[in-house]
N, C-alpha and C positions, 0 to 999 in steps of 0.2 A: 821604711817599708821593705825595701829590697833586702836589707840585712835580716829582717824578721822572716821573710819568705825563705831565704837561704838557710836560716837556722831551722825552720820547720821542715825543709826538704832534706836536711842532712841524714836523719834516721832512715828515711825511705830510700835515699840514694845508697846508703851503706847496705841496707837489706837487699836492694836490687842487685848490687855488686856481689854480695854473698850468694844470692840465688843463682846468678850467672856462673859463678865459680863452681857451685855445686853441680849445675847442669853440665859444665865442661868436664868436671871430674867423672861424672857418671858416663858421659860419652867416651872418655878415654878408657875407662874400665871395661866398657862393653866391646872395645875393638878386639878383633880376633884375626890373626894372620891366616887362619884356615879359610875364612870366607871372604878374604881380600878386603875387608873393611879397613884394616890397618893401612894397606897400600893406598886405598882411595883417600883416607884422611891425610896421609902424609903428602899426597899430591895436592890436596886442597890447601893444606896449611903452608907448605913450603913454596908452592907455586914454581918449583923447578922440576925439570924432568927427573923422574925416578927410574931406575933400571927396570925393565920388564922382567917378568919371571923367566927362569931358564926354560929352554925348550928340550923336551926329552927326545933324543934321537937314538937310532940303533947303536951308535958308538958311545952313548952316555949322554950327559947333560951338555947342552950348548949354551954358553953364557954370553959370549960376545956377539955383536951383530953379524960379524963375518961367519962365525960358527953356525949361527942360526940360519943365515942365508944359504950356507953350504948344505946344512941338514934339510932345508926345504927343497933345494935343488935336487938333492939325491932322492928324496921322497918322490918328487914329481917325475924324475927320470925313471924310477922303477915302476911307477903307475902307468906312464904313457910310453909303452913299448910298441913297435910295429907288430901288426897281427900277421903271423906266419901260418895261420890255419888254412888248409886247402879248401875248406868250404866257404871261405871269405868271398871269393869272386862270385859264387852263386848267390850269396846273401846280398852282395852289392847289386848284382843284376836284378834280383827280386825287388830290392828297394827302388831301383831306377824305374822299373816297370810300374810299381805302385805310384811313384811320383808323377810319371808321365800320364798315367790314367787319371790321377787327381787333377792335374793341371788342364787336361783335355776336357774334363767334365764341365759343362756350362754352370756358371754360378747362378744361384737362385736370385730371383728378382729382389732388389733392395726394397725394404719396407719404407714407403713414403710417409712423410709427416706433413702436417698442416701448420699454418701460422699460429693458430691457437696453442698447439702443443709446444711450439718454440717459445711463445710468450710465457706459458706456465712454467717451462723449464728455467727461463731466465728469472722469473719471479721467485722461484724456489732457491736461488743462489743466495749466499750470505752477503749482506750489503757491504760489510766492512772489508771485503777481500779485494785484492788487486785483480785487474782484468787479466784474462788468459792470453795465450799466444794468438788467439783469433781476434783480439782487440775488442771483444764484447764486454762492456762494463757491467758490473753486477748491481749497480745502484739503479734507482728509478730514473 
């Protein structure tokens, strides 16, 4: 019986293998370096780290990790320069006044809730989820 089953399965097995090979060939043909699908597939297949794409810096392309780190550091350094504007102290003072005013304003009363609203909120939680940091379980 087992030999008969194996004999009957052989054509289907070979057709399935041929279909899988066709699918793989179509996938490989559809890969394009422009949309990064080739890089993603390479990572998936080789499961070893592949080099990240180069970083474009004002000095050209940065290929190594050190060059990329230096390029990012240079970019951040140019973006975050001290403000030497003479109007800056006035702006800072205006912001301080606005903040003091905001913090001195009494907060509106908190909206109170009742036990029924809490129960409805708990019942609406998904049952299969872990409890949150407050320790309230989501199950019944």
